[in-house]
C-alpha positions in Angstrom: 117.0 128.6 73.5 115.1 130.9 75.4 112.1 128.7 74.6 113.8 125.7 76.3 114.6 127.8 79.4 111.2 129.2 79.9 110.0 125.4 79.6 112.9 124.1 82.3 111.6 127.1 84.5 108.4 126.6 84.3 109.1 122.3 84.7 111.0 123.2 87.7 108.6 125.7 89.6 105.7 123.2 88.7 107.4 120.6 90.7 108.3 122.8 93.8 107.2 121.1 96.8 103.6 122.5 97.8 103.2 124.7 100.6 101.3 127.2 102.1 102.0 131.1 101.4 102.6 132.7 105.0 99.7 132.5 107.0 97.6 130.6 104.5 96.4 127.2 104.7 98.2 123.8 104.0 96.4 121.8 101.3 96.6 118.1 101.7 99.7 117.1 100.1 101.3 120.1 101.1 103.9 120.3 103.9 103.3 122.2 107.2 105.7 125.1 108.2 107.7 125.0 111.1 105.6 127.0 113.2 106.1 127.4 117.2 103.5 126.2 119.6 102.9 127.2 123.0 102.8 124.3 125.5 99.5 123.9 127.5 100.3 120.5 129.0 104.2 120.5 128.7 107.2 122.6 127.2 106.5 124.8 123.9 107.8 123.0 120.6 108.2 123.3 116.8 106.0 121.6 114.7 109.5 120.1 113.3 109.8 118.7 116.7 107.3 115.7 115.5 108.9 114.9 112.0 110.1 111.4 111.8 106.8 109.6 113.1 103.5 110.0 111.7 101.2 113.0 113.8 97.8 113.1 114.5 97.1 117.1 114.9 93.4 117.6 116.6 92.0 121.0 116.5 89.5 122.1 119.8 88.3 125.0 121.5 86.6 124.7 125.2 83.5 126.0 123.5 83.1 123.2 121.4 80.9 119.9 122.5 81.4 117.6 119.8 85.7 118.2 120.6 85.1 117.3 124.3 83.2 114.3 123.1 85.9 112.8 121.0 88.7 113.0 123.3 87.9 110.0 125.3 88.8 108.3 121.9 91.6 110.1 120.7 93.1 109.4 124.1 91.9 105.6 124.0 93.7 105.3 120.2 96.8 107.0 121.7 97.0 104.4 124.5 96.8 101.7 122.2 98.9 102.9 119.1 101.1 105.8 120.6 104.2 103.7 119.8 103.3 103.9 116.2 102.2 107.7 115.7 102.4 110.8 117.8 99.2 112.5 118.8 98.5 116.4 119.8 95.9 118.6 120.5 96.0 122.4 119.6 93.8 124.5 121.2 92.2 127.6 119.5 91.2 129.0 122.7 91.8 133.1 123.5 92.0 132.3 127.2 94.8 129.5 128.6 92.3 129.0 131.7 89.3 128.2 129.3 91.6 125.7 127.6 93.1 124.1 131.1 89.7 124.0 132.1 88.7 121.9 129.0 91.7 119.6 129.4 90.9 118.8 133.3 87.6 117.5 131.7 89.1 115.8 128.7 91.6 113.5 131.0 93.8 113.0 128.0 97.6 112.3 128.1 98.8 113.6 125.0 100.7 116.8 124.1 98.5 119.6 123.7 99.3 123.2 122.7 97.4 126.6 122.4 97.2 128.6 119.4 96.5 132.3 120.7 97.5 133.9 117.6 96.0 131.5 114.9 98.8 130.4 113.0 98.6 126.8 113.5 94.5 127.2 113.4 95.0 128.7 109.9 97.5 126.9 108.5 95.7 123.4 109.4 92.4 124.8 108.2 90.7 124.7 111.0 87.6 126.8 109.8 85.5 124.5 111.3 86.2 122.4 114.8 87.0 119.8 115.3 89.0 119.0 112.8 91.7 116.7 112.7 94.9 116.3 110.6 97.1 113.6 109.7 100.9 114.0 108.5 103.5 112.0 107.6 106.6 111.7 108.9 107.9 114.9 106.7 105.3 116.8 107.9 102.9 116.4 104.6 99.3 116.8 104.9 97.7 113.3 104.0 94.4 113.8 104.9 91.8 116.2 106.6 88.8 115.2 108.7 86.0 117.9 109.7 83.8 116.8 112.9 83.7 114.3 115.7 84.7 110.8 115.3 85.3 108.0 117.2 88.7 107.8 117.0 89.3 104.2 118.0 86.7 102.5 116.2 87.8 99.9 114.0 86.7 101.5 110.9 88.6 104.4 111.9 91.7 102.8 112.5 91.7 101.1 109.3 91.5 104.1 108.1 94.6 105.7 110.2 96.7 102.4 109.0 95.9 102.8 105.3 96.6 106.2 105.1 99.9 105.9 107.1 100.8 102.9 105.5 101.1 100.6 108.7 99.3 97.9 109.9 97.4 98.4 112.9 96.3 95.4 114.9 92.7 95.5 116.2 
């Protein structure tokens, strides 16, 4: 009987949802923690406020040239498909003024937040930037893409559609 109980405990623990330890990176398949996000372009929010719809999270910094280079394609993606998923940007800048200057150049309309305490950066695994994280409607990480992309290209739009299981018309 003792062995049966031990086996049940092992099986139960093994089936628990994958989440990061406090302050650690959430792996693909894991669920994001409900951390607060300080608003840059609007109000502050919690990660959970984006539940219920797929979410694309782009992590950037003002000193990152490739981050600025991909902002236009993220904006076009948002303009075209924003009814099917949300897009947010997360700045890892230490100074809000620098992030604000970057956003003046980026000219985007999707929400941006700033992460001066590194909680979001660590949770999303942004050890290099830009990094973009595709999250499902239950806050589960489906895919992480490191490096700048042309987010509105036919190839990337197809990958996004396949990842979320939705048909994105070209």
